[in-house]
C-alpha positions as a LaTeX table, in Angstrom:
\begin{tabular}{lrrr}
\hline
Residue & $x$ (\AA) & $y$ (\AA) & $z$ (\AA) \\
\hline
Met1 & 31.90 & $-12.52$ & 43.00 \\
Lys2 & 31.49 & $-16.16$ & 42.12 \\
Thr3 & 31.71 & $-17.13$ & 38.46 \\
Trp4 & 28.15 & $-18.52$ & 38.28 \\
Met5 & 26.77 & $-15.25$ & 39.64 \\
Lys6 & 28.67 & $-13.31$ & 37.00 \\
Val7 & 27.17 & $-15.54$ & 34.33 \\
Val8 & 23.63 & $-15.08$ & 35.68 \\
Leu9 & 24.02 & $-11.32$ & 35.93 \\
Gly10 & 25.44 & $-11.28$ & 32.41 \\
Val11 & 22.39 & $-13.17$ & 31.10 \\
Phe12 & 20.01 & $-10.76$ & 32.83 \\
Ala13 & 21.92 & $-7.80$ & 31.46 \\
Gly14 & 21.70 & $-9.29$ & 27.96 \\
Ile15 & 17.95 & $-9.82$ & 28.27 \\
Ala16 & 17.45 & $-6.27$ & 29.54 \\
Ala17 & 19.45 & $-4.91$ & 26.61 \\
Leu18 & 17.41 & $-7.01$ & 24.15 \\
Val19 & 14.11 & $-5.81$ & 25.62 \\
Ser20 & 15.31 & $-2.21$ & 25.45 \\
Leu21 & 16.30 & $-2.71$ & 21.79 \\
Ile22 & 12.89 & $-4.18$ & 20.91 \\
Phe23 & 11.07 & $-1.28$ & 22.60 \\
Trp24 & 13.30 & 1.20 & 20.75 \\
Leu25 & 12.79 & $-0.49$ & 17.36 \\
Thr26 & 9.02 & $-0.67$ & 17.80 \\
Gly27 & 8.66 & 2.79 & 19.29 \\
Asp28 & 7.37 & 4.33 & 16.07 \\
Ile29 & 4.46 & 1.92 & 15.67 \\
Thr30 & 3.41 & 2.28 & 19.31 \\
Lys31 & 3.53 & 6.07 & 18.91 \\
Thr32 & 1.20 & 5.83 & 15.91 \\
Gly33 & $-1.25$ & 3.70 & 17.90 \\
Asp34 & $-1.09$ & 5.98 & 20.93 \\
Asp35 & $-1.39$ & 9.15 & 18.83 \\
Phe36 & $-4.42$ & 7.75 & 17.02 \\
Phe37 & $-6.42$ & 7.08 & 20.18 \\
Ala38 & $-5.28$ & 10.35 & 21.73 \\
Ala39 & $-6.64$ & 12.21 & 18.70 \\
Val40 & $-9.92$ & 10.27 & 18.88 \\
Gln41 & $-10.18$ & 11.05 & 22.60 \\
Asn42 & $-9.78$ & 14.77 & 21.78 \\
Asp43 & $-12.41$ & 14.47 & 19.03 \\
Asp44 & $-9.73$ & 15.42 & 16.49 \\
Met45 & $-10.88$ & 13.12 & 13.69 \\
Asp46 & $-8.76$ & 14.93 & 11.08 \\
Thr47 & $-5.56$ & 13.96 & 12.91 \\
Ala48 & $-6.85$ & 10.44 & 13.63 \\
Tyr49 & $-7.85$ & 9.91 & 9.99 \\
Ala50 & $-4.43$ & 11.14 & 8.80 \\
Leu51 & $-2.84$ & 8.28 & 10.78 \\
Leu52 & $-4.62$ & 5.71 & 8.60 \\
Ser53 & $-3.01$ & 4.13 & 5.54 \\
Asp54 & $-4.09$ & 5.11 & 2.04 \\
Asp55 & $-5.79$ & 1.72 & 1.59 \\
Phe56 & $-7.70$ & 2.17 & 4.86 \\
Gln57 & $-8.88$ & 5.61 & 3.74 \\
Val58 & $-9.93$ & 4.34 & 0.31 \\
Gly59 & $-12.38$ & 1.88 & 1.87 \\
Thr60 & $-13.48$ & 3.88 & 4.92 \\
Ser61 & $-14.69$ & 7.48 & 5.11 \\
Lys62 & $-14.06$ & 9.70 & 8.11 \\
Ala63 & $-17.74$ & 9.43 & 9.08 \\
Glu64 & $-17.63$ & 5.62 & 8.84 \\
Leu65 & $-14.51$ & 5.52 & 11.02 \\
Lys66 & $-16.17$ & 7.69 & 13.66 \\
Ser67 & $-19.29$ & 5.51 & 13.59 \\
Tyr68 & $-17.23$ & 2.31 & 13.96 \\
Leu69 & $-15.27$ & 3.69 & 16.91 \\
Ala70 & $-18.46$ & 4.78 & 18.68 \\
Ala71 & $-20.22$ & 1.46 & 18.03 \\
Asn72 & $-17.27$ & $-0.47$ & 19.50 \\
Ala73 & $-16.66$ & 1.77 & 22.54 \\
Leu74 & $-13.33$ & 2.92 & 21.11 \\
Asp75 & $-14.15$ & 6.62 & 21.00 \\
Asn76 & $-13.32$ & 7.40 & 24.63 \\
Ile77 & $-10.01$ & 5.67 & 25.40 \\
Lys78 & $-7.96$ & 6.97 & 28.31 \\
Glu79 & $-5.08$ & 4.47 & 28.19 \\
Thr80 & $-3.37$ & 2.07 & 25.77 \\
Ser81 & $-1.19$ & $-0.90$ & 26.71 \\
Trp82 & 0.61 & $-2.86$ & 23.98 \\
Ser83 & 1.73 & $-6.27$ & 25.24 \\
Ser84 & 3.01 & $-7.46$ & 21.86 \\
Arg85 & 4.90 & $-5.44$ & 19.26 \\
Phe86 & 6.12 & $-6.89$ & 16.00 \\
Ile87 & 7.76 & $-5.48$ & 12.87 \\
Thr88 & 8.72 & $-7.43$ & 9.74 \\
Gly89 & 9.74 & $-5.66$ & 6.57 \\
Gly90 & 7.31 & $-2.83$ & 5.97 \\
Thr91 & 4.51 & $-4.15$ & 8.17 \\
Gly92 & 3.93 & $-3.98$ & 11.90 \\
Arg93 & 1.48 & $-5.32$ & 14.44 \\
Leu94 & 0.41 & $-4.12$ & 17.87 \\
Glu95 & $-1.58$ & $-6.31$ & 20.25 \\
Gly96 & $-2.81$ & $-5.31$ & 23.66 \\
Thr97 & $-5.67$ & $-3.63$ & 25.45 \\
Val98 & $-7.19$ & $-0.18$ & 25.51 \\
Thr99 & $-8.93$ & 1.14 & 28.61 \\
Thr100 & $-12.10$ & 3.20 & 28.28 \\
Ala101 & $-12.95$ & 6.20 & 30.44 \\
Gly102 & $-15.36$ & 3.91 & 32.30 \\
Gly103 & $-12.56$ & 1.48 & 33.17 \\
Ser104 & $-13.39$ & $-1.31$ & 30.73 \\
Lys105 & $-10.45$ & $-3.05$ & 29.06 \\
Ile106 & $-10.89$ & $-3.99$ & 25.39 \\
Pro107 & $-8.53$ & $-6.45$ & 23.61 \\
Leu108 & $-7.35$ & $-4.91$ & 20.37 \\
Gln109 & $-4.97$ & $-5.49$ & 17.48 \\
Leu110 & $-3.64$ & $-2.88$ & 15.08 \\
Arg111 & $-1.93$ & $-3.75$ & 11.80 \\
Leu112 & 0.31 & $-1.05$ & 10.37 \\
Ile113 & 2.33 & $-0.40$ & 7.23 \\
Asp114 & 5.39 & 1.77 & 6.70 \\
Ser115 & 4.88 & 4.67 & 4.30 \\
Glu116 & 6.67 & 7.82 & 3.20 \\
Ala117 & 4.69 & 9.68 & 5.88 \\
Gly118 & 5.69 & 7.14 & 8.55 \\
Trp119 & 3.85 & 4.22 & 10.13 \\
Arg120 & 0.14 & 4.25 & 9.33 \\
Ile121 & $-2.69$ & 2.03 & 10.62 \\
Asn122 & $-3.97$ & $-0.37$ & 7.95 \\
Ala123 & $-6.51$ & $-2.29$ & 10.05 \\
Ile124 & $-8.18$ & $-2.17$ & 13.46 \\
Glu125 & $-9.26$ & $-5.56$ & 14.76 \\
Lys126 & $-11.43$ & $-5.76$ & 17.88 \\
Glu127 & $-12.30$ & $-9.24$ & 19.09 \\
Ser128 & $-16.06$ & $-9.70$ & 19.18 \\
Ala129 & $-17.71$ & $-10.54$ & 22.50 \\
Gly130 & $-19.85$ & $-13.59$ & 23.15 \\
Leu131 & $-19.57$ & $-17.34$ & 22.58 \\
Lys132 & $-17.03$ & $-18.48$ & 19.99 \\
Glu133 & $-15.98$ & $-21.72$ & 18.38 \\
Ala134 & $-12.33$ & $-22.68$ & 18.87 \\
Ser135 & $-10.23$ & $-22.52$ & 15.72 \\
Ser136 & $-6.67$ & $-23.53$ & 14.96 \\
Ser137 & $-6.52$ & $-21.64$ & 11.68 \\
Gly138 & $-6.44$ & $-18.12$ & 13.05 \\
Ala139 & $-8.91$ & $-15.42$ & 13.95 \\
Leu140 & $-11.80$ & $-16.61$ & 11.83 \\
Pro141 & $-14.95$ & $-14.49$ & 11.81 \\
Ser142 & $-18.04$ & $-16.11$ & 13.32 \\
Pro143 & $-20.04$ & $-18.61$ & 11.23 \\
Asp144 & $-22.84$ & $-16.05$ & 10.88 \\
Lys145 & $-20.35$ & $-13.42$ & 9.67 \\
Gln146 & $-18.84$ & $-15.87$ & 7.17 \\
Lys147 & $-22.25$ & $-16.72$ & 5.77 \\
Gln148 & $-23.16$ & $-13.03$ & 5.48 \\
Leu149 & $-19.90$ & $-12.25$ & 3.65 \\
Phe150 & $-20.55$ & $-15.16$ & 1.30 \\
Lys151 & $-24.16$ & $-14.17$ & 0.59 \\
Asp152 & $-23.35$ & $-10.48$ & 0.13 \\
Thr153 & $-20.63$ & $-11.32$ & $-2.39$ \\
Val154 & $-22.92$ & $-13.59$ & $-4.41$ \\
Thr155 & $-25.59$ & $-10.86$ & $-4.40$ \\
Val156 & $-23.18$ & $-8.23$ & $-5.72$ \\
Phe157 & $-21.78$ & $-10.77$ & $-8.20$ \\
Ala158 & $-25.29$ & $-11.44$ & $-9.55$ \\
Gln159 & $-26.11$ & $-7.72$ & $-9.73$ \\
Ser160 & $-22.91$ & $-7.14$ & $-11.70$ \\
Leu161 & $-23.86$ & $-9.87$ & $-14.17$ \\
Ser162 & $-27.27$ & $-8.29$ & $-14.69$ \\
Glu163 & $-25.60$ & $-4.95$ & $-15.44$ \\
Lys164 & $-23.20$ & $-6.68$ & $-17.85$ \\
Ser165 & $-20.31$ & $-5.10$ & $-16.03$ \\
Met166 & $-18.40$ & $-6.40$ & $-13.00$ \\
Lys167 & $-17.82$ & $-2.87$ & $-11.70$ \\
Lys168 & $-20.13$ & $-3.26$ & $-8.70$ \\
Leu169 & $-18.18$ & $-6.32$ & $-7.54$ \\
Trp170 & $-14.84$ & $-4.68$ & $-8.38$ \\
Asp171 & $-15.79$ & $-1.62$ & $-6.32$ \\
Thr172 & $-16.19$ & $-3.78$ & $-3.19$ \\
Gly173 & $-12.63$ & $-5.13$ & $-3.48$ \\
Thr174 & $-9.62$ & $-4.29$ & $-1.37$ \\
Ala175 & $-7.30$ & $-1.56$ & $-2.58$ \\
Asp176 & $-4.70$ & $-4.21$ & $-3.48$ \\
Tyr177 & $-7.27$ & $-6.20$ & $-5.47$ \\
Gln178 & $-8.23$ & $-3.12$ & $-7.47$ \\
Arg179 & $-4.55$ & $-2.43$ & $-8.17$ \\
Thr180 & $-3.80$ & $-5.96$ & $-9.39$ \\
Val181 & $-7.06$ & $-6.93$ & $-11.12$ \\
Ser182 & $-8.39$ & $-4.50$ & $-13.72$ \\
Leu183 & $-12.11$ & $-4.09$ & $-14.31$ \\
Glu184 & $-11.46$ & $-4.92$ & $-17.98$ \\
Asn185 & $-9.94$ & $-8.29$ & $-17.10$ \\
Leu186 & $-12.72$ & $-9.01$ & $-14.62$ \\
Asp187 & $-15.31$ & $-8.34$ & $-17.34$ \\
Lys188 & $-13.44$ & $-10.65$ & $-19.69$ \\
Gly189 & $-13.24$ & $-13.38$ & $-17.08$ \\
Phe190 & $-16.95$ & $-13.36$ & $-16.25$ \\
Gly191 & $-18.39$ & $-12.09$ & $-19.53$ \\
Lys192 & $-19.62$ & $-15.57$ & $-20.45$ \\
Phe193 & $-21.88$ & $-15.51$ & $-17.36$ \\
Phe194 & $-23.72$ & $-12.30$ & $-18.32$ \\
Lys195 & $-26.42$ & $-14.24$ & $-20.17$ \\
Tyr196 & $-27.15$ & $-16.25$ & $-17.01$ \\
Ala197 & $-27.68$ & $-13.16$ & $-14.85$ \\
Glu198 & $-31.34$ & $-13.90$ & $-14.11$ \\
Gly199 & $-30.48$ & $-17.33$ & $-12.76$ \\
Tyr200 & $-27.77$ & $-15.95$ & $-10.48$ \\
Leu201 & $-30.11$ & $-13.22$ & $-9.21$ \\
Glu202 & $-32.54$ & $-15.96$ & $-8.19$ \\
Leu203 & $-29.66$ & $-17.94$ & $-6.68$ \\
Ser204 & $-28.62$ & $-14.97$ & $-4.54$ \\
Gln205 & $-32.01$ & $-15.08$ & $-2.79$ \\
Gln206 & $-31.38$ & $-18.63$ & $-1.54$ \\
Glu207 & $-29.46$ & $-19.80$ & 1.52 \\
Pro208 & $-25.96$ & $-21.15$ & 0.76 \\
Ile209 & $-24.24$ & $-24.03$ & 2.52 \\
Ile210 & $-20.81$ & $-23.05$ & 3.87 \\
Asp211 & $-18.42$ & $-25.95$ & 3.29 \\
Gly212 & $-15.37$ & $-24.59$ & 5.10 \\
Ser213 & $-13.07$ & $-21.65$ & 5.74 \\
Glu214 & $-9.46$ & $-20.94$ & 6.62 \\
Ile215 & $-7.07$ & $-18.03$ & 7.02 \\
Asn216 & $-3.64$ & $-18.15$ & 5.39 \\
Glu217 & $-1.18$ & $-17.50$ & 8.23 \\
Glu218 & 1.25 & $-15.68$ & 5.93 \\
Thr219 & $-1.04$ & $-13.52$ & 3.81 \\
Arg220 & $-3.92$ & $-13.23$ & 6.35 \\
Val221 & $-6.34$ & $-13.88$ & 3.48 \\
Leu222 & $-9.62$ & $-15.52$ & 4.49 \\
Ala223 & $-11.01$ & $-18.17$ & 2.12 \\
Ile224 & $-14.64$ & $-19.24$ & 2.39 \\
Arg225 & $-15.94$ & $-22.24$ & 0.43 \\
Gly226 & $-19.64$ & $-22.83$ & $-0.07$ \\
His227 & $-22.30$ & $-23.94$ & $-2.50$ \\
Tyr228 & $-25.95$ & $-23.72$ & $-3.48$ \\
Pro229 & $-27.54$ & $-27.20$ & $-3.79$ \\
Val230 & $-29.59$ & $-26.43$ & $-6.90$ \\
Glu231 & $-30.72$ & $-28.88$ & $-9.57$ \\
Pro232 & $-29.50$ & $-30.33$ & $-11.84$ \\
Phe233 & $-26.00$ & $-29.20$ & $-10.76$ \\
Pro234 & $-24.93$ & $-27.49$ & $-7.52$ \\
Ile235 & $-22.99$ & $-24.22$ & $-7.89$ \\
Tyr236 & $-19.79$ & $-23.92$ & $-5.85$ \\
Phe237 & $-18.00$ & $-20.70$ & $-4.91$ \\
Arg238 & $-14.61$ & $-20.03$ & $-3.36$ \\
Gln239 & $-14.41$ & $-16.46$ & $-2.09$ \\
Leu240 & $-11.41$ & $-14.57$ & $-0.70$ \\
Phe241 & $-11.44$ & $-11.72$ & 1.80 \\
Phe242 & $-8.83$ & $-9.54$ & 3.51 \\
Tyr243 & $-9.29$ & $-7.53$ & 6.69 \\
Glu244 & $-8.77$ & $-3.93$ & 5.64 \\
Gly245 & $-9.74$ & $-0.90$ & 7.69 \\
Val246 & $-12.46$ & $-2.06$ & 10.06 \\
Asp247 & $-13.95$ & $-5.08$ & 8.26 \\
Trp248 & $-13.38$ & $-7.96$ & 5.84 \\
Lys249 & $-13.34$ & $-6.89$ & 2.20 \\
Phe250 & $-13.68$ & $-8.86$ & $-1.03$ \\
Asp251 & $-10.35$ & $-10.06$ & $-2.46$ \\
Gly252 & $-11.22$ & $-12.69$ & $-5.09$ \\
Ile253 & $-13.80$ & $-15.18$ & $-6.34$ \\
Ala254 & $-13.93$ & $-18.47$ & $-8.26$ \\
Leu255 & $-16.91$ & $-20.63$ & $-9.13$ \\
Lys256 & $-17.71$ & $-23.94$ & $-10.78$ \\
Val257 & $-20.96$ & $-25.60$ & $-11.72$ \\
Gly258 & $-21.22$ & $-29.20$ & $-10.57$ \\
Leu259 & $-17.74$ & $-29.35$ & $-8.98$ \\
Pro260 & $-16.11$ & $-27.27$ & $-6.23$ \\
Pro261 & $-13.33$ & $-24.89$ & $-7.41$ \\
Glu262 & $-9.82$ & $-25.91$ & $-6.45$ \\
\hline
\end{tabular}
């Protein structure tokens, strides 16, 4: 055999070995994804729910999970195909398509975390159908979704001020936010705004202007910047969200009167 042929065959053998290694290393996360949809297909929601992370379960009940799967045609999946598998540290990601019993293929991404019980699903991300604006900053939610997230957060923020406790806002946060930011500290941080609750309740009924948004490629945190053009000084908000479970959840807030927060 000629030398160049030996080299080529050696390269192909090396690639085949590398692919086999990747499939072996990522076998556990693909099994979790496959087992989840198999359980859903068999209407075994107890088993499916047990394959979710603790954080996912904190923010999503079993009934809410079942409702989400049905609403997104993910409750009758006959086949899964993962074209991209990735593990770094204690997190993993699966990207691919799932095929419904009717033959439709749905693009899907699962984010997973490693736990004492094994790999567990931390988020299910299904790309929405319809017209979209191109974005270089990642999988941004639609402009309408961003505005709704922004408005909902301001509404809950204003309601918390009126109750002189930030618990309602704190309750909407991600599991990680609730672990790292205590309700006591949140009350201390926004206590000076309690006396302006009525004004913020009125503000929450108005339409905000969204100034921009971006997703941090490393942390996957979504930041939305917007303001209310009220007189004499506009009120600016910077809100943070993280995709947890089946939707974006509150992960932080900053505001300034007259000037946008940094």
